[in-house]
PDB file with one MODEL, atoms N, CA, C and O in Angstrom:
MODEL        1
ATOM      1  N   MET A   1      11.159  -5.625 -12.982  1.00  0.00           N
ATOM      2  CA  MET A   1      11.249  -4.689 -11.875  1.00  0.00           C
ATOM      3  C   MET A   1      10.397  -3.478 -12.210  1.00  0.00           C
ATOM      4  O   MET A   1      10.473  -2.928 -13.309  1.00  0.00           O
ATOM      5  N   SER A   2       9.605  -3.084 -11.268  1.00  0.00           N
ATOM      6  CA  SER A   2       8.697  -1.964 -11.430  1.00  0.00           C
ATOM      7  C   SER A   2       9.313  -0.690 -10.868  1.00  0.00           C
ATOM      8  O   SER A   2      10.168  -0.726  -9.984  1.00  0.00           O
ATOM      9  N   LEU A   3       8.860   0.426 -11.400  1.00  0.00           N
ATOM     10  CA  LEU A   3       9.303   1.702 -10.837  1.00  0.00           C
ATOM     11  C   LEU A   3       8.820   1.865  -9.404  1.00  0.00           C
ATOM     12  O   LEU A   3       9.324   2.720  -8.674  1.00  0.00           O
ATOM     13  N   LEU A   4       7.855   1.060  -8.994  1.00  0.00           N
ATOM     14  CA  LEU A   4       7.416   1.094  -7.599  1.00  0.00           C
ATOM     15  C   LEU A   4       8.556   0.694  -6.662  1.00  0.00           C
ATOM     16  O   LEU A   4       8.560   1.067  -5.489  1.00  0.00           O
ATOM     17  N   ASN A   5       9.527  -0.069  -7.184  1.00  0.00           N
ATOM     18  CA  ASN A   5      10.682  -0.445  -6.376  1.00  0.00           C
ATOM     19  C   ASN A   5      11.500   0.788  -5.983  1.00  0.00           C
ATOM     20  O   ASN A   5      12.245   0.756  -5.003  1.00  0.00           O
ATOM     21  N   LEU A   6      11.360   1.858  -6.741  1.00  0.00           N
ATOM     22  CA  LEU A   6      12.044   3.107  -6.400  1.00  0.00           C
ATOM     23  C   LEU A   6      11.612   3.574  -5.019  1.00  0.00           C
ATOM     24  O   LEU A   6      12.394   4.189  -4.294  1.00  0.00           O
ATOM     25  N   LEU A   7      10.366   3.283  -4.653  1.00  0.00           N
ATOM     26  CA  LEU A   7       9.847   3.705  -3.353  1.00  0.00           C
ATOM     27  C   LEU A   7      10.499   2.963  -2.193  1.00  0.00           C
ATOM     28  O   LEU A   7      10.440   3.423  -1.053  1.00  0.00           O
ATOM     29  N   SER A   8      11.120   1.818  -2.473  1.00  0.00           N
ATOM     30  CA  SER A   8      11.777   1.067  -1.397  1.00  0.00           C
ATOM     31  C   SER A   8      13.174   1.589  -1.100  1.00  0.00           C
ATOM     32  O   SER A   8      13.826   1.127  -0.164  1.00  0.00           O
ATOM     33  N   LEU A   9      13.638   2.551  -1.895  1.00  0.00           N
ATOM     34  CA  LEU A   9      14.956   3.142  -1.661  1.00  0.00           C
ATOM     35  C   LEU A   9      14.849   4.285  -0.654  1.00  0.00           C
ATOM     36  O   LEU A   9      13.797   4.909  -0.508  1.00  0.00           O
ATOM     37  N   ASP A  10      15.959   4.545   0.038  1.00  0.00           N
ATOM     38  CA  ASP A  10      15.982   5.720   0.909  1.00  0.00           C
ATOM     39  C   ASP A  10      16.165   6.969   0.034  1.00  0.00           C
ATOM     40  O   ASP A  10      16.339   6.862  -1.180  1.00  0.00           O
ATOM     41  N   ASP A  11      16.124   8.133   0.650  1.00  0.00           N
ATOM     42  CA  ASP A  11      16.206   9.389  -0.105  1.00  0.00           C
ATOM     43  C   ASP A  11      17.482   9.482  -0.926  1.00  0.00           C
ATOM     44  O   ASP A  11      17.447   9.940  -2.069  1.00  0.00           O
ATOM     45  N   ASP A  12      18.616   9.053  -0.359  1.00  0.00           N
ATOM     46  CA  ASP A  12      19.886   9.099  -1.091  1.00  0.00           C
ATOM     47  C   ASP A  12      19.856   8.165  -2.297  1.00  0.00           C
ATOM     48  O   ASP A  12      20.374   8.507  -3.360  1.00  0.00           O
ATOM     49  N   GLY A  13      19.255   6.995  -2.139  1.00  0.00           N
ATOM     50  CA  GLY A  13      19.141   6.050  -3.240  1.00  0.00           C
ATOM     51  C   GLY A  13      18.264   6.583  -4.357  1.00  0.00           C
ATOM     52  O   GLY A  13      18.591   6.440  -5.535  1.00  0.00           O
ATOM     53  N   ILE A  14      17.151   7.196  -3.988  1.00  0.00           N
ATOM     54  CA  ILE A  14      16.255   7.782  -4.984  1.00  0.00           C
ATOM     55  C   ILE A  14      16.965   8.892  -5.749  1.00  0.00           C
ATOM     56  O   ILE A  14      16.881   8.963  -6.975  1.00  0.00           O
ATOM     57  N   GLU A  15      17.657   9.749  -5.025  1.00  0.00           N
ATOM     58  CA  GLU A  15      18.395  10.847  -5.661  1.00  0.00           C
ATOM     59  C   GLU A  15      19.466  10.309  -6.595  1.00  0.00           C
ATOM     60  O   GLU A  15      19.633  10.818  -7.704  1.00  0.00           O
ATOM     61  N   CYS A  16      20.190   9.292  -6.163  1.00  0.00           N
ATOM     62  CA  CYS A  16      21.240   8.694  -6.981  1.00  0.00           C
ATOM     63  C   CYS A  16      20.651   8.130  -8.277  1.00  0.00           C
ATOM     64  O   CYS A  16      21.126   8.442  -9.369  1.00  0.00           O
ATOM     65  N   VAL A  17      19.625   7.306  -8.151  1.00  0.00           N
ATOM     66  CA  VAL A  17      19.017   6.665  -9.326  1.00  0.00           C
ATOM     67  C   VAL A  17      18.478   7.715 -10.289  1.00  0.00           C
ATOM     68  O   VAL A  17      18.780   7.676 -11.482  1.00  0.00           O
ATOM     69  N   THR A  18      17.691   8.641  -9.787  1.00  0.00           N
ATOM     70  CA  THR A  18      17.054   9.603 -10.693  1.00  0.00           C
ATOM     71  C   THR A  18      18.071  10.510 -11.363  1.00  0.00           C
ATOM     72  O   THR A  18      17.939  10.809 -12.550  1.00  0.00           O
ATOM     73  N   SER A  19      19.077  10.952 -10.632  1.00  0.00           N
ATOM     74  CA  SER A  19      20.057  11.847 -11.249  1.00  0.00           C
ATOM     75  C   SER A  19      20.930  11.110 -12.261  1.00  0.00           C
ATOM     76  O   SER A  19      21.221  11.643 -13.332  1.00  0.00           O
ATOM     77  N   VAL A  20      21.348   9.896 -11.932  1.00  0.00           N
ATOM     78  CA  VAL A  20      22.183   9.128 -12.872  1.00  0.00           C
ATOM     79  C   VAL A  20      21.406   8.811 -14.140  1.00  0.00           C
ATOM     80  O   VAL A  20      21.916   9.004 -15.244  1.00  0.00           O
ATOM     81  N   VAL A  21      20.184   8.329 -13.995  1.00  0.00           N
ATOM     82  CA  VAL A  21      19.409   7.939 -15.170  1.00  0.00           C
ATOM     83  C   VAL A  21      19.042   9.165 -16.007  1.00  0.00           C
ATOM     84  O   VAL A  21      19.105   9.112 -17.235  1.00  0.00           O
ATOM     85  N   ARG A  22      18.666  10.252 -15.365  1.00  0.00           N
ATOM     86  CA  ARG A  22      18.356  11.478 -16.108  1.00  0.00           C
ATOM     87  C   ARG A  22      19.554  11.934 -16.935  1.00  0.00           C
ATOM     88  O   ARG A  22      19.427  12.234 -18.122  1.00  0.00           O
ATOM     89  N   LYS A  23      20.718  11.981 -16.292  1.00  0.00           N
ATOM     90  CA  LYS A  23      21.941  12.416 -16.978  1.00  0.00           C
ATOM     91  C   LYS A  23      22.319  11.438 -18.086  1.00  0.00           C
ATOM     92  O   LYS A  23      22.676  11.855 -19.188  1.00  0.00           O
ATOM     93  N   TRP A  24      22.242  10.137 -17.797  1.00  0.00           N
ATOM     94  CA  TRP A  24      22.614   9.125 -18.776  1.00  0.00           C
ATOM     95  C   TRP A  24      21.694   9.203 -19.996  1.00  0.00           C
ATOM     96  O   TRP A  24      22.160   9.140 -21.133  1.00  0.00           O
ATOM     97  N   CYS A  25      20.400   9.337 -19.759  1.00  0.00           N
ATOM     98  CA  CYS A  25      19.448   9.440 -20.865  1.00  0.00           C
ATOM     99  C   CYS A  25      19.708  10.695 -21.707  1.00  0.00           C
ATOM    100  O   CYS A  25      19.647  10.637 -22.935  1.00  0.00           O
ATOM    101  N   ALA A  26      19.992  11.809 -21.064  1.00  0.00           N
ATOM    102  CA  ALA A  26      20.274  13.045 -21.797  1.00  0.00           C
ATOM    103  C   ALA A  26      21.532  12.886 -22.655  1.00  0.00           C
ATOM    104  O   ALA A  26      21.554  13.325 -23.806  1.00  0.00           O
ATOM    105  N   GLN A  27      22.565  12.270 -22.111  1.00  0.00           N
ATOM    106  CA  GLN A  27      23.809  12.085 -22.856  1.00  0.00           C
ATOM    107  C   GLN A  27      23.616  11.191 -24.076  1.00  0.00           C
ATOM    108  O   GLN A  27      24.277  11.375 -25.098  1.00  0.00           O
ATOM    109  N   HIS A  28      22.716  10.231 -23.966  1.00  0.00           N
ATOM    110  CA  HIS A  28      22.514   9.273 -25.055  1.00  0.00           C
ATOM    111  C   HIS A  28      21.254   9.557 -25.872  1.00  0.00           C
ATOM    112  O   HIS A  28      20.851   8.755 -26.715  1.00  0.00           O
ATOM    113  N   ARG A  29      20.643  10.709 -25.609  1.00  0.00           N
ATOM    114  CA  ARG A  29      19.442  11.147 -26.331  1.00  0.00           C
ATOM    115  C   ARG A  29      18.343  10.084 -26.302  1.00  0.00           C
ATOM    116  O   ARG A  29      17.758   9.727 -27.325  1.00  0.00           O
ATOM    117  N   ILE A  30      18.091   9.603 -25.106  1.00  0.00           N
ATOM    118  CA  ILE A  30      17.056   8.600 -24.878  1.00  0.00           C
ATOM    119  C   ILE A  30      15.999   9.223 -23.972  1.00  0.00           C
ATOM    120  O   ILE A  30      16.328   9.803 -22.938  1.00  0.00           O
ATOM    121  N   SER A  31      14.763   9.107 -24.350  1.00  0.00           N
ATOM    122  CA  SER A  31      13.678   9.630 -23.520  1.00  0.00           C
ATOM    123  C   SER A  31      13.513   8.765 -22.273  1.00  0.00           C
ATOM    124  O   SER A  31      13.581   7.538 -22.342  1.00  0.00           O
ATOM    125  N   LEU A  32      13.298   9.416 -21.144  1.00  0.00           N
ATOM    126  CA  LEU A  32      13.025   8.679 -19.916  1.00  0.00           C
ATOM    127  C   LEU A  32      11.762   7.826 -20.039  1.00  0.00           C
ATOM    128  O   LEU A  32      11.641   6.794 -19.379  1.00  0.00           O
ATOM    129  N   ASP A  33      10.836   8.252 -20.873  1.00  0.00           N
ATOM    130  CA  ASP A  33       9.571   7.541 -21.035  1.00  0.00           C
ATOM    131  C   ASP A  33       9.624   6.422 -22.077  1.00  0.00           C
ATOM    132  O   ASP A  33       8.645   5.701 -22.269  1.00  0.00           O
ATOM    133  N   SER A  34      10.763   6.282 -22.745  1.00  0.00           N
ATOM    134  CA  SER A  34      10.901   5.233 -23.755  1.00  0.00           C
ATOM    135  C   SER A  34      11.167   3.886 -23.078  1.00  0.00           C
ATOM    136  O   SER A  34      11.507   3.843 -21.896  1.00  0.00           O
ATOM    137  N   PRO A  35      11.015   2.799 -23.815  1.00  0.00           N
ATOM    138  CA  PRO A  35      11.345   1.490 -23.229  1.00  0.00           C
ATOM    139  C   PRO A  35      12.784   1.429 -22.704  1.00  0.00           C
ATOM    140  O   PRO A  35      13.028   0.857 -21.641  1.00  0.00           O
ATOM    141  N   ARG A  36      13.724   2.005 -23.429  1.00  0.00           N
ATOM    142  CA  ARG A  36      15.115   1.991 -22.957  1.00  0.00           C
ATOM    143  C   ARG A  36      15.294   2.866 -21.721  1.00  0.00           C
ATOM    144  O   ARG A  36      16.058   2.520 -20.820  1.00  0.00           O
ATOM    145  N   GLY A  37      14.602   3.984 -21.675  1.00  0.00           N
ATOM    146  CA  GLY A  37      14.681   4.845 -20.496  1.00  0.00           C
ATOM    147  C   GLY A  37      14.135   4.148 -19.266  1.00  0.00           C
ATOM    148  O   GLY A  37      14.722   4.221 -18.186  1.00  0.00           O
ATOM    149  N   ARG A  38      13.005   3.471 -19.433  1.00  0.00           N
ATOM    150  CA  ARG A  38      12.426   2.724 -18.309  1.00  0.00           C
ATOM    151  C   ARG A  38      13.319   1.549 -17.907  1.00  0.00           C
ATOM    152  O   ARG A  38      13.442   1.235 -16.724  1.00  0.00           O
ATOM    153  N   GLU A  39      13.936   0.908 -18.889  1.00  0.00           N
ATOM    154  CA  GLU A  39      14.843  -0.191 -18.571  1.00  0.00           C
ATOM    155  C   GLU A  39      16.090   0.324 -17.848  1.00  0.00           C
ATOM    156  O   GLU A  39      16.596  -0.331 -16.938  1.00  0.00           O
ATOM    157  N   ALA A  40      16.581   1.495 -18.253  1.00  0.00           N
ATOM    158  CA  ALA A  40      17.728   2.093 -17.567  1.00  0.00           C
ATOM    159  C   ALA A  40      17.374   2.399 -16.115  1.00  0.00           C
ATOM    160  O   ALA A  40      18.177   2.164 -15.213  1.00  0.00           O
ATOM    161  N   MET A  41      16.169   2.925 -15.893  1.00  0.00           N
ATOM    162  CA  MET A  41      15.719   3.218 -14.539  1.00  0.00           C
ATOM    163  C   MET A  41      15.643   1.935 -13.714  1.00  0.00           C
ATOM    164  O   MET A  41      16.103   1.890 -12.573  1.00  0.00           O
ATOM    165  N   SER A  42      15.063   0.903 -14.299  1.00  0.00           N
ATOM    166  CA  SER A  42      14.936  -0.374 -13.610  1.00  0.00           C
ATOM    167  C   SER A  42      16.306  -0.964 -13.265  1.00  0.00           C
ATOM    168  O   SER A  42      16.510  -1.467 -12.160  1.00  0.00           O
ATOM    169  N   THR A  43      17.230  -0.899 -14.207  1.00  0.00           N
ATOM    170  CA  THR A  43      18.586  -1.421 -13.975  1.00  0.00           C
ATOM    171  C   THR A  43      19.278  -0.647 -12.861  1.00  0.00           C
ATOM    172  O   THR A  43      19.923  -1.238 -11.994  1.00  0.00           O
ATOM    173  N   ALA A  44      19.145   0.665 -12.885  1.00  0.00           N
ATOM    174  CA  ALA A  44      19.767   1.484 -11.848  1.00  0.00           C
ATOM    175  C   ALA A  44      19.153   1.188 -10.479  1.00  0.00           C
ATOM    176  O   ALA A  44      19.870   1.135  -9.480  1.00  0.00           O
ATOM    177  N   ILE A  45      17.857   0.998 -10.426  1.00  0.00           N
ATOM    178  CA  ILE A  45      17.192   0.657  -9.160  1.00  0.00           C
ATOM    179  C   ILE A  45      17.739  -0.664  -8.630  1.00  0.00           C
ATOM    180  O   ILE A  45      18.046  -0.780  -7.443  1.00  0.00           O
ATOM    181  N   GLN A  46      17.863  -1.659  -9.505  1.00  0.00           N
ATOM    182  CA  GLN A  46      18.399  -2.956  -9.090  1.00  0.00           C
ATOM    183  C   GLN A  46      19.795  -2.810  -8.501  1.00  0.00           C
ATOM    184  O   GLN A  46      20.114  -3.426  -7.484  1.00  0.00           O
ATOM    185  N   LEU A  47      20.621  -1.997  -9.139  1.00  0.00           N
ATOM    186  CA  LEU A  47      21.992  -1.811  -8.651  1.00  0.00           C
ATOM    187  C   LEU A  47      22.007  -1.165  -7.264  1.00  0.00           C
ATOM    188  O   LEU A  47      22.754  -1.589  -6.383  1.00  0.00           O
ATOM    189  N   VAL A  48      21.183  -0.147  -7.083  1.00  0.00           N
ATOM    190  CA  VAL A  48      21.149   0.542  -5.787  1.00  0.00           C
ATOM    191  C   VAL A  48      20.556  -0.370  -4.713  1.00  0.00           C
ATOM    192  O   VAL A  48      21.035  -0.381  -3.579  1.00  0.00           O
ATOM    193  N   LEU A  49      19.523  -1.132  -5.058  1.00  0.00           N
ATOM    194  CA  LEU A  49      18.969  -2.079  -4.088  1.00  0.00           C
ATOM    195  C   LEU A  49      19.997  -3.132  -3.682  1.00  0.00           C
ATOM    196  O   LEU A  49      19.956  -3.651  -2.566  1.00  0.00           O
ATOM    197  N   ALA A  50      20.925  -3.444  -4.601  1.00  0.00           N
ATOM    198  CA  ALA A  50      21.976  -4.415  -4.311  1.00  0.00           C
ATOM    199  C   ALA A  50      23.124  -3.796  -3.514  1.00  0.00           C
ATOM    200  O   ALA A  50      24.066  -4.491  -3.135  1.00  0.00           O
ATOM    201  N   GLY A  51      23.044  -2.491  -3.262  1.00  0.00           N
ATOM    202  CA  GLY A  51      24.040  -1.841  -2.425  1.00  0.00           C
ATOM    203  C   GLY A  51      25.002  -0.914  -3.142  1.00  0.00           C
ATOM    204  O   GLY A  51      25.872  -0.319  -2.505  1.00  0.00           O
ATOM    205  N   GLU A  52      24.866  -0.777  -4.451  1.00  0.00           N
ATOM    206  CA  GLU A  52      25.767   0.104  -5.200  1.00  0.00           C
ATOM    207  C   GLU A  52      25.424   1.561  -4.906  1.00  0.00           C
ATOM    208  O   GLU A  52      24.256   1.948  -4.919  1.00  0.00           O
ATOM    209  N   LYS A  53      26.448   2.360  -4.643  1.00  0.00           N
ATOM    210  CA  LYS A  53      26.225   3.766  -4.314  1.00  0.00           C
ATOM    211  C   LYS A  53      26.978   4.721  -5.237  1.00  0.00           C
ATOM    212  O   LYS A  53      26.782   5.934  -5.153  1.00  0.00           O
ATOM    213  N   SER A  54      27.826   4.207  -6.107  1.00  0.00           N
ATOM    214  CA  SER A  54      28.639   5.052  -6.975  1.00  0.00           C
ATOM    215  C   SER A  54      27.880   5.438  -8.244  1.00  0.00           C
ATOM    216  O   SER A  54      27.580   4.574  -9.067  1.00  0.00           O
ATOM    217  N   PRO A  55      27.566   6.728  -8.413  1.00  0.00           N
ATOM    218  CA  PRO A  55      26.881   7.161  -9.643  1.00  0.00           C
ATOM    219  C   PRO A  55      27.695   6.835 -10.897  1.00  0.00           C
ATOM    220  O   PRO A  55      27.131   6.479 -11.932  1.00  0.00           O
ATOM    221  N   GLU A  56      29.008   6.956 -10.804  1.00  0.00           N
ATOM    222  CA  GLU A  56      29.865   6.666 -11.956  1.00  0.00           C
ATOM    223  C   GLU A  56      29.771   5.197 -12.351  1.00  0.00           C
ATOM    224  O   GLU A  56      29.705   4.870 -13.536  1.00  0.00           O
ATOM    225  N   PHE A  57      29.764   4.313 -11.354  1.00  0.00           N
ATOM    226  CA  PHE A  57      29.669   2.883 -11.635  1.00  0.00           C
ATOM    227  C   PHE A  57      28.320   2.556 -12.261  1.00  0.00           C
ATOM    228  O   PHE A  57      28.249   1.794 -13.226  1.00  0.00           O
ATOM    229  N   ILE A  58      27.256   3.125 -11.719  1.00  0.00           N
ATOM    230  CA  ILE A  58      25.914   2.860 -12.244  1.00  0.00           C
ATOM    231  C   ILE A  58      25.815   3.325 -13.698  1.00  0.00           C
ATOM    232  O   ILE A  58      25.283   2.601 -14.540  1.00  0.00           O
ATOM    233  N   ALA A  59      26.317   4.518 -14.001  1.00  0.00           N
ATOM    234  CA  ALA A  59      26.294   5.029 -15.374  1.00  0.00           C
ATOM    235  C   ALA A  59      27.116   4.135 -16.297  1.00  0.00           C
ATOM    236  O   ALA A  59      26.729   3.901 -17.442  1.00  0.00           O
ATOM    237  N   ASP A  60      28.243   3.637 -15.805  1.00  0.00           N
ATOM    238  CA  ASP A  60      29.080   2.743 -16.604  1.00  0.00           C
ATOM    239  C   ASP A  60      28.348   1.434 -16.894  1.00  0.00           C
ATOM    240  O   ASP A  60      28.395   0.930 -18.017  1.00  0.00           O
ATOM    241  N   VAL A  61      27.675   0.885 -15.887  1.00  0.00           N
ATOM    242  CA  VAL A  61      26.918  -0.350 -16.087  1.00  0.00           C
ATOM    243  C   VAL A  61      25.814  -0.125 -17.120  1.00  0.00           C
ATOM    244  O   VAL A  61      25.598  -0.978 -17.981  1.00  0.00           O
ATOM    245  N   LEU A  62      25.118   0.996 -17.048  1.00  0.00           N
ATOM    246  CA  LEU A  62      24.068   1.295 -18.023  1.00  0.00           C
ATOM    247  C   LEU A  62      24.649   1.348 -19.433  1.00  0.00           C
ATOM    248  O   LEU A  62      24.081   0.779 -20.365  1.00  0.00           O
ATOM    249  N   SER A  63      25.771   2.026 -19.587  1.00  0.00           N
ATOM    250  CA  SER A  63      26.396   2.134 -20.905  1.00  0.00           C
ATOM    251  C   SER A  63      26.809   0.775 -21.444  1.00  0.00           C
ATOM    252  O   SER A  63      26.582   0.475 -22.616  1.00  0.00           O
ATOM    253  N   ARG A  64      27.412  -0.047 -20.596  1.00  0.00           N
ATOM    254  CA  ARG A  64      27.829  -1.379 -21.040  1.00  0.00           C
ATOM    255  C   ARG A  64      26.619  -2.253 -21.339  1.00  0.00           C
ATOM    256  O   ARG A  64      26.611  -2.978 -22.334  1.00  0.00           O
ATOM    257  N   HIS A  65      25.606  -2.195 -20.498  1.00  0.00           N
ATOM    258  CA  HIS A  65      24.403  -3.005 -20.691  1.00  0.00           C
ATOM    259  C   HIS A  65      23.743  -2.690 -22.032  1.00  0.00           C
ATOM    260  O   HIS A  65      23.411  -3.598 -22.794  1.00  0.00           O
ATOM    261  N   PHE A  66      23.555  -1.414 -22.312  1.00  0.00           N
ATOM    262  CA  PHE A  66      22.861  -1.046 -23.535  1.00  0.00           C
ATOM    263  C   PHE A  66      23.734  -1.209 -24.764  1.00  0.00           C
ATOM    264  O   PHE A  66      23.211  -1.433 -25.856  1.00  0.00           O
ATOM    265  N   ARG A  67      25.046  -1.103 -24.623  1.00  0.00           N
ATOM    266  CA  ARG A  67      25.935  -1.358 -25.751  1.00  0.00           C
ATOM    267  C   ARG A  67      25.836  -2.820 -26.153  1.00  0.00           C
ATOM    268  O   ARG A  67      25.740  -3.133 -27.339  1.00  0.00           O
ATOM    269  N   VAL A  68      25.858  -3.719 -25.173  1.00  0.00           N
ATOM    270  CA  VAL A  68      25.727  -5.150 -25.454  1.00  0.00           C
ATOM    271  C   VAL A  68      24.354  -5.434 -26.033  1.00  0.00           C
ATOM    272  O   VAL A  68      24.234  -6.176 -27.007  1.00  0.00           O
ATOM    273  N   GLN A  69      23.325  -4.857 -25.450  1.00  0.00           N
ATOM    274  CA  GLN A  69      21.965  -5.082 -25.931  1.00  0.00           C
ATOM    275  C   GLN A  69      21.800  -4.553 -27.348  1.00  0.00           C
ATOM    276  O   GLN A  69      21.143  -5.190 -28.171  1.00  0.00           O
ATOM    277  N   GLN A  70      22.384  -3.405 -27.644  1.00  0.00           N
ATOM    278  CA  GLN A  70      22.271  -2.815 -28.973  1.00  0.00           C
ATOM    279  C   GLN A  70      22.966  -3.699 -30.002  1.00  0.00           C
ATOM    280  O   GLN A  70      22.491  -3.834 -31.130  1.00  0.00           O
ATOM    281  N   ASP A  71      24.085  -4.299 -29.620  1.00  0.00           N
ATOM    282  CA  ASP A  71      24.781  -5.221 -30.512  1.00  0.00           C
ATOM    283  C   ASP A  71      23.907  -6.430 -30.832  1.00  0.00           C
ATOM    284  O   ASP A  71      23.963  -6.966 -31.939  1.00  0.00           O
ATOM    285  N   LYS A  72      23.103  -6.857 -29.866  1.00  0.00           N
ATOM    286  CA  LYS A  72      22.207  -7.995 -30.076  1.00  0.00           C
ATOM    287  C   LYS A  72      21.001  -7.613 -30.923  1.00  0.00           C
ATOM    288  O   LYS A  72      20.504  -8.424 -31.704  1.00  0.00           O
ATOM    289  N   ASP A  73      20.532  -6.380 -30.771  1.00  0.00           N
ATOM    290  CA  ASP A  73      19.326  -5.926 -31.450  1.00  0.00           C
ATOM    291  C   ASP A  73      19.554  -4.526 -32.024  1.00  0.00           C
ATOM    292  O   ASP A  73      19.012  -3.555 -31.497  1.00  0.00           O
ATOM    293  N   PRO A  74      20.343  -4.406 -33.092  1.00  0.00           N
ATOM    294  CA  PRO A  74      20.710  -3.081 -33.600  1.00  0.00           C
ATOM    295  C   PRO A  74      19.556  -2.287 -34.206  1.00  0.00           C
ATOM    296  O   PRO A  74      19.707  -1.091 -34.454  1.00  0.00           O
ATOM    297  N   ILE A  75      18.425  -2.910 -34.446  1.00  0.00           N
ATOM    298  CA  ILE A  75      17.293  -2.207 -35.046  1.00  0.00           C
ATOM    299  C   ILE A  75      16.623  -1.282 -34.039  1.00  0.00           C
ATOM    300  O   ILE A  75      16.093  -0.239 -34.421  1.00  0.00           O
ATOM    301  N   ASP A  76      16.637  -1.643 -32.767  1.00  0.00           N
ATOM    302  CA  ASP A  76      15.933  -0.873 -31.728  1.00  0.00           C
ATOM    303  C   ASP A  76      16.564   0.431 -31.531  1.00  0.00           C
ATOM    304  O   ASP A  76      16.111   1.217 -30.699  1.00  0.00           O
TER     305      ASP A  76
ENDMDL
END
């Protein structure tokens, strides 16, 4: 999924994705420009495109996704 998909969201969707990912990255000390930051953005975009509107749910999914991924690849 490309960040260009962000353009297919309405204004509320864009605001939701950007604010959730910005906050989530800051809390976890992850750069938005890092591979994980870009993956978090992509995951959040997918969720909003699928109809998710809850910032809390999106942040929770990001945390669970990266926790599982980190367990698989703890070196990253």
